C-alpha positions as CSV (number, residue, x, y, z in Angstrom):
1,M,138.1,83.0,77.7
2,A,136.1,83.2,80.9
3,L,138.2,80.4,82.4
4,A,141.4,82.1,81.4
5,C,140.2,85.4,82.8
6,T,139.3,83.7,86.1
7,A,142.7,82.2,86.3
8,A,144.4,85.4,85.7
9,L,143.3,87.8,88.4
10,A,139.6,88.1,87.9
11,A,139.6,91.2,90.0
12,T,141.2,93.4,87.3
13,A,139.1,95.8,85.3
14,A,140.3,94.0,82.1
15,C,138.4,91.0,83.3
16,G,135.2,92.9,83.7
17,S,135.0,92.8,87.5
18,S,131.9,94.6,88.8
19,D,134.0,95.5,91.8
20,A,136.1,97.7,89.6
21,G,133.0,99.5,88.3
22,T,133.8,98.7,84.6
23,T,132.7,96.0,82.2
24,A,134.9,93.8,80.1
25,D,134.6,96.2,77.1
26,G,135.6,99.2,79.2
27,K,132.2,100.7,79.8
28,V,131.5,102.4,83.2
29,E,129.1,100.1,85.0
30,L,126.5,101.8,87.2
31,T,124.1,99.9,89.5
32,V,120.7,101.4,90.5
33,A,118.9,99.9,93.4
34,T,115.1,100.6,93.6
35,F,112.0,99.0,95.1
36,N,108.4,98.6,94.1
37,E,107.7,100.6,90.9
38,F,109.6,103.5,89.8
39,G,108.9,103.3,86.1
40,Y,112.7,103.2,85.2
41,E,112.8,100.0,83.0
42,D,112.5,101.8,79.7
43,L,114.2,105.0,81.0
44,L,117.4,103.1,81.8
45,K,117.5,101.5,78.4
46,E,117.0,105.0,76.9
47,Y,120.0,106.3,78.9
48,E,122.3,103.6,77.9
49,A,121.3,104.2,74.2
50,S,122.3,107.9,74.5
51,H,125.4,107.1,76.7
52,P,127.3,104.3,74.9
53,N,130.0,104.5,77.5
54,I,127.6,103.5,80.3
55,K,126.2,100.1,81.3
56,V,123.4,100.2,83.8
57,T,122.4,97.3,86.0
58,H,119.0,97.7,87.7
59,R,118.6,95.9,91.1
60,K,114.9,95.9,91.9
61,T,113.5,94.7,95.1
62,G,109.8,94.1,95.6
63,K,109.3,95.4,99.1
64,S,110.5,98.8,100.4
65,D,111.4,97.3,103.9
66,D,113.6,94.6,102.4
67,H,115.4,97.2,100.2
68,H,116.1,99.6,103.0
69,Q,117.1,96.9,105.5
70,N,119.6,95.5,103.0
71,M,120.8,99.1,102.3
72,F,121.6,99.7,106.0
73,T,123.2,96.3,106.3
74,K,125.7,97.2,103.5
75,I,126.2,100.7,105.0
76,G,127.3,98.9,108.3
77,A,129.5,96.5,106.3
78,G,131.1,99.4,104.4
79,S,130.7,97.8,101.1
80,G,128.1,96.4,98.6
81,L,125.9,99.5,98.0
82,S,124.8,100.3,94.5
83,D,126.0,103.5,92.8
84,I,122.5,104.8,93.1
85,E,120.3,103.9,96.1
86,A,116.5,104.8,96.1
87,V,115.2,106.0,99.6
88,E,111.7,106.1,100.5
89,E,110.4,109.1,102.6
90,G,109.6,106.9,105.5
91,W,113.2,105.8,105.8
92,L,114.7,109.2,104.8
93,A,115.2,110.3,108.5
94,Q,117.5,107.2,109.1
95,V,119.4,108.0,106.0
96,M,119.8,111.6,107.0
97,A,121.2,110.4,110.3
98,K,124.0,108.7,108.3
99,S,124.4,111.5,105.7
100,N,128.1,111.3,106.0
101,Q,127.8,108.0,104.1
102,F,126.2,109.8,101.0
103,N,127.6,112.3,98.5
104,D,126.5,115.9,98.5
105,L,124.8,116.1,95.1
106,T,125.3,119.9,94.9
107,K,129.0,119.2,94.7
108,I,129.2,116.1,92.5
109,G,126.0,116.5,90.4
110,P,125.5,118.5,87.2
111,A,126.0,122.2,87.8
112,D,122.7,123.1,86.3
113,V,120.7,120.9,88.6
114,K,119.6,123.1,91.5
115,P,117.3,122.3,94.4
116,D,114.7,124.6,92.9
117,R,114.1,122.0,90.3
118,W,111.8,120.4,92.9
119,L,109.0,121.7,95.1
120,K,110.8,123.4,98.0
121,W,109.4,121.1,100.7
122,K,110.7,118.1,98.7
123,S,114.3,119.2,98.2
124,D,114.4,120.6,101.8
125,S,113.5,117.1,103.1
126,A,116.8,115.8,101.7
127,T,119.0,118.7,102.7
128,T,121.1,118.4,105.8
129,K,121.6,121.1,108.5
130,D,124.8,122.2,106.8
131,G,123.3,122.5,103.4
132,A,124.2,119.2,101.7
133,L,121.7,117.7,99.3
134,I,121.9,114.0,99.6
135,G,118.9,113.0,97.4
136,Y,117.3,114.0,94.2
137,G,113.5,113.9,94.5
138,T,111.5,111.3,92.4
139,D,107.9,111.1,93.1
140,I,105.5,112.4,95.8
141,G,102.0,111.6,97.3
142,P,100.1,114.8,97.6
143,L,96.9,114.4,99.7
144,A,93.3,114.9,98.7
145,M,90.2,113.3,100.1
146,C,88.3,110.4,98.6
147,Y,84.8,109.6,99.6
148,N,81.9,107.2,98.8
149,K,79.1,109.0,97.1
150,D,76.4,106.5,98.0
151,L,77.2,106.6,101.7
152,F,77.3,110.5,101.5
153,A,73.8,110.5,99.9
154,A,72.5,108.1,102.5
155,A,73.5,110.5,105.2
156,G,72.1,113.5,103.5
157,L,75.5,115.0,102.7
158,P,76.4,116.6,99.4
159,T,77.9,114.3,96.9
160,E,79.6,116.4,94.2
161,P,83.3,117.2,94.6
162,E,82.9,121.0,94.7
163,A,80.0,120.7,97.2
164,V,81.9,118.6,99.7
165,K,84.9,120.9,100.1
166,A,83.5,122.5,103.2
167,I,83.3,119.2,104.9
168,F,87.1,118.8,104.4
169,A,88.1,122.3,105.2
170,T,89.4,121.6,108.7
171,W,89.9,118.6,110.9
172,D,87.1,120.0,113.1
173,S,84.7,120.2,110.1
174,Y,85.7,116.7,109.1
175,F,85.0,115.1,112.5
176,A,81.8,117.1,112.9
177,A,80.6,115.8,109.5
178,G,81.5,112.3,110.9
179,D,79.1,112.9,113.7
180,Q,76.4,113.9,111.4
181,F,77.2,110.8,109.2
182,K,77.0,108.5,112.2
183,A,73.7,110.0,113.3
184,K,72.1,109.2,109.9
185,T,73.7,105.9,109.0
186,G,74.3,104.1,112.3
187,D,76.5,101.0,111.5
188,K,78.6,102.6,108.7
189,A,82.0,104.1,109.6
190,W,83.2,107.6,108.6
191,F,86.8,106.6,108.0
192,D,88.8,103.5,107.7
193,S,91.5,103.6,110.4
194,A,92.4,106.0,113.2
195,A,96.1,105.6,112.3
196,Q,95.6,106.6,108.7
197,V,93.9,109.9,109.8
198,F,96.3,110.5,112.7
199,N,99.4,110.2,110.6
200,A,98.2,112.7,108.1
201,M,97.5,115.1,110.9
202,V,100.8,114.8,112.6
203,N,102.7,115.2,109.4
204,Q,101.0,118.6,108.8
205,N,102.4,120.0,112.1
206,K,105.4,122.3,112.1
207,V,107.1,120.0,114.6
208,G,106.5,116.3,114.6
209,Y,107.9,113.6,116.8
210,Y,111.4,115.3,117.0
211,D,112.5,118.9,117.1
212,V,115.2,120.3,114.8
213,D,117.9,119.2,117.3
214,D,116.7,115.6,117.0
215,K,115.2,115.7,120.6
216,L,112.3,113.5,120.9
217,V,109.2,115.7,121.8
218,V,106.3,113.1,121.7
219,D,105.4,113.8,125.3
220,S,105.9,117.6,125.1
221,N,104.6,118.5,121.7
222,P,101.0,119.8,122.4
223,D,100.1,119.4,118.6
224,I,100.7,115.7,118.7
225,K,98.5,115.4,121.9
226,A,95.9,117.6,120.4
227,D,95.7,115.3,117.3
228,W,95.6,112.3,119.3
229,D,92.7,113.6,121.4
230,K,90.7,114.5,118.3
231,V,91.2,111.2,116.6
232,T,90.5,109.0,119.7
233,A,87.4,111.1,120.4
234,A,86.2,110.2,116.9
235,V,86.9,106.6,117.6
236,A,84.8,106.7,120.8
237,K,81.9,108.0,118.7
238,G,82.1,105.1,116.3
239,Q,83.6,107.0,113.4
240,S,86.3,104.4,112.7
241,A,85.9,101.2,110.8
242,K,88.8,99.9,113.0
243,L,90.5,98.3,110.0
244,V,94.3,97.7,109.6
245,A,95.5,99.5,106.5
246,F,96.4,97.2,103.6
247,G,95.1,94.2,105.4
248,N,92.5,91.9,103.8
249,E,89.5,93.3,105.6
250,W,90.7,96.9,104.8
251,N,91.0,95.8,101.1
252,T,87.4,94.4,101.1
253,G,86.1,97.4,102.8
254,F,86.4,99.5,99.6
255,K,84.1,97.1,97.8
256,T,81.6,96.6,100.7
257,S,81.3,100.4,101.5
258,A,82.5,99.8,105.0
259,F,83.6,103.5,105.4
260,A,82.8,106.8,103.8
261,T,86.0,108.7,103.5
262,K,89.7,108.0,102.9
263,T,92.8,110.1,103.1
264,C,93.9,109.8,99.5
265,P,97.5,110.4,98.3
266,S,97.7,110.4,94.6
267,W,98.8,106.8,94.4
268,M,95.8,105.8,96.5
269,L,93.5,106.1,93.5
270,G,94.9,103.1,92.1
271,V,94.4,101.2,95.3
272,V,90.7,102.2,95.5
273,E,90.0,101.3,92.0
274,K,91.6,97.9,92.4
275,Q,90.0,97.0,95.7
276,A,86.5,98.5,95.1
277,G,86.4,96.8,91.6
278,P,84.8,97.7,88.4
279,E,81.3,97.2,89.7
280,N,81.8,100.2,91.9
281,S,83.1,102.6,89.2
282,G,81.8,106.0,89.8
283,K,80.8,105.3,93.4
284,W,84.1,106.7,94.8
285,A,84.9,110.4,94.2
286,V,87.9,112.6,94.9
287,T,88.0,116.3,95.6
288,D,90.8,118.8,95.7
289,A,90.4,119.5,99.4
290,F,92.2,118.2,102.5
291,P,91.8,119.3,106.1
292,E,94.0,122.3,107.0
293,G,95.3,122.6,103.5
294,G,97.5,119.9,102.2
295,G,99.9,117.1,103.1
296,N,102.1,114.5,101.6
297,W,102.2,110.8,102.0
298,G,104.8,108.8,100.0
299,G,107.6,109.5,97.6
300,S,111.3,108.8,97.3
301,F,114.7,110.1,96.5
302,L,117.8,108.9,94.5
303,T,121.1,109.0,96.5
304,V,124.7,108.3,95.6
305,P,126.5,106.6,98.4
306,K,130.2,107.3,99.0
307,Q,130.8,103.6,98.3
308,S,130.2,104.4,94.6
309,K,133.2,104.0,92.4
310,H,131.8,106.4,89.9
311,P,129.9,109.0,91.9
312,K,130.0,111.7,89.2
313,E,128.5,109.4,86.5
314,A,126.0,108.2,89.0
315,A,125.0,111.6,89.9
316,E,124.5,112.4,86.3
317,L,122.3,109.4,85.8
318,A,120.3,110.3,89.0
319,A,119.9,113.8,87.7
320,W,118.6,112.6,84.3
321,L,116.1,110.2,85.9
322,T,114.7,113.0,88.0
323,A,114.5,115.6,85.3
324,P,111.0,116.7,84.6
325,E,110.9,115.0,81.2
326,Q,111.9,111.6,82.5
327,Q,109.5,112.1,85.6
328,I,106.6,112.6,83.2
329,K,107.5,109.4,81.4
330,A,107.7,107.5,84.7
331,F,104.3,109.0,85.7
332,T,102.7,107.9,82.3
333,S,104.3,104.4,82.8
334,K,103.6,103.7,86.5
335,G,101.6,106.6,87.9
336,T,104.4,108.0,90.1
337,F,103.4,111.6,90.7
338,P,106.3,113.9,89.9
339,S,107.9,116.4,92.4
340,Q,109.5,118.7,89.9
341,V,108.1,122.2,89.5
342,E,108.3,122.1,85.7
343,A,106.6,118.6,85.5
344,L,103.6,119.9,87.5
345,T,102.7,122.1,84.5
346,A,103.2,119.5,81.8
347,P,100.1,118.8,79.6
348,A,100.6,115.0,80.0
349,L,100.0,115.4,83.7
350,L,97.4,118.1,83.8
351,E,95.3,116.5,81.2
352,Q,95.1,113.1,82.9
353,T,91.5,112.1,83.9
354,S,90.1,109.1,85.8
355,A,87.0,107.4,84.4
356,Y,86.7,105.3,87.5
357,F,86.4,108.6,89.6
358,G,83.7,110.1,87.4
359,G,86.1,111.7,84.9
360,A,87.9,113.8,87.5
361,K,90.9,115.7,86.3
362,V,93.1,114.0,88.7
363,G,96.5,115.2,87.2
364,A,95.6,118.8,87.6
365,L,93.9,118.1,91.0
366,F,97.0,116.5,92.6
367,A,99.3,119.2,91.0
368,E,97.4,121.8,93.0
369,Q,97.4,119.7,96.1
370,A,101.2,119.3,95.9
371,K,101.6,123.1,95.9
372,K,99.6,123.3,99.2
373,V,102.0,121.1,101.2
374,P,103.5,123.1,104.1
375,A,107.3,123.3,104.8
376,A,109.0,120.0,105.1
377,Q,108.7,118.8,108.7
378,H,112.0,117.7,110.3
379,K,112.2,114.0,110.9
380,G,114.3,112.4,113.6
381,P,116.2,109.1,113.3
382,A,113.2,107.0,114.5
383,S,110.3,109.1,113.1
384,G,109.4,106.4,110.6
385,Q,109.3,103.6,113.2
386,I,107.4,105.8,115.7
387,Q,104.7,106.5,113.1
388,D,104.4,103.1,111.5
389,K,104.9,100.8,114.5
390,V,104.4,102.7,117.8
391,F,101.5,105.0,117.2
392,N,99.8,102.7,114.7
393,S,99.7,100.0,117.3
394,A,98.6,102.4,120.1
395,L,95.7,103.6,118.0
396,Q,94.7,100.1,117.0
397,A,94.7,99.3,120.7
398,V,92.2,102.2,121.3
399,E,90.0,100.8,118.5
400,Q,90.1,97.4,120.2
401,G,88.9,98.8,123.5
402,T,92.2,99.9,125.4
403,S,91.6,103.1,127.3
404,V,92.9,106.3,125.7
405,D,95.1,107.1,128.6
406,D,96.7,103.6,128.7
407,A,97.2,103.7,124.9
408,W,98.8,107.2,125.1
409,K,101.2,105.8,127.7
410,Q,102.0,102.9,125.5
411,A,102.7,105.4,122.6
412,V,105.0,107.6,124.7
413,E,106.9,104.7,126.2
414,G,107.2,103.0,122.8
415,S,108.5,106.2,121.2
416,Q,111.1,106.6,123.9
417,K,112.2,103.0,123.4
418,A,112.4,103.3,119.6
419,A,114.5,106.5,119.9
420,K,117.2,104.9,122.1
């Protein structure tokens, strides 16, 4: 049968061509492209079981960068995109710059799915200037602070989560505590990496690397320069461990107590536990405080490209996957913290505790932190590259001895080049 079908116009729907968007038995075939872990494996099977006319093919890529580079290649080619394409927040600005390639979900999605399903800052992030919603929010990474209790005790600092909140009230109080810590401990660092702190600071600002008209403002935004000055001053005082995030030495640093504090999005707890190891259970703690209120690091969206042959069915699947009920299941499966307002009050989330972090009620903690995130900051086309490549490199240069002025010049010129 397969040979006969191939000989007789394999491109027809009757022969089950994926190009036609239907299977051999007449089902609508939807492709879903994700990366890393979304917790969708069992959910997609559940959707197929309740929608017998739908066949779902899951295209899962290991690395976020590989997924997004492949996606942009297919956008340029004008073909090959999946019916649903996941987009990570770091790449969202580049997708928004090509929003005409994606469907407005307020027009093709289920009528009862409104932007207020999500935290406002989450849905606002995927809304264009003319009001088109191009992505349904999946997970988020609300920020709290993690700290090493043994190192805090050695410096004469309080160690219990409630007692340390004053330390993490503002960036000024945070860096002042770092001075106290260094005075008492000498060779130990206050934080892991200048870039890890700086990125959190910049993302809290009302205006980031671009203004709302997509004009690059790195050299004219006083908030960015103020953040830079505070972080580099802390580096000069020895507060940074000078580690490259997610590198081997950084990984080992959790186990060897190389630094006392860590900016901690919800998903970072798993990283800390893995890298510090079982022998350090109870040594690391997390508190529901973050300098200047709150912030977010991480999270994704589900989009429906205009290349989709079944946009309505794709939007229905994307809406179902991002419904509060399914997001709680994904959270239970893979720890992806939900962005839906209703999900943030679900008992399955609020009752979650972490034995590794001393029994902390981490579900309720991060649900509260999510509500503290300020309005969505506008991201320009090269915002992700400027943060992850340009400023990270410039701050690493400072940590390795480059003068602050020279590194700032490097950051400004690198941003201008990235924005061209």
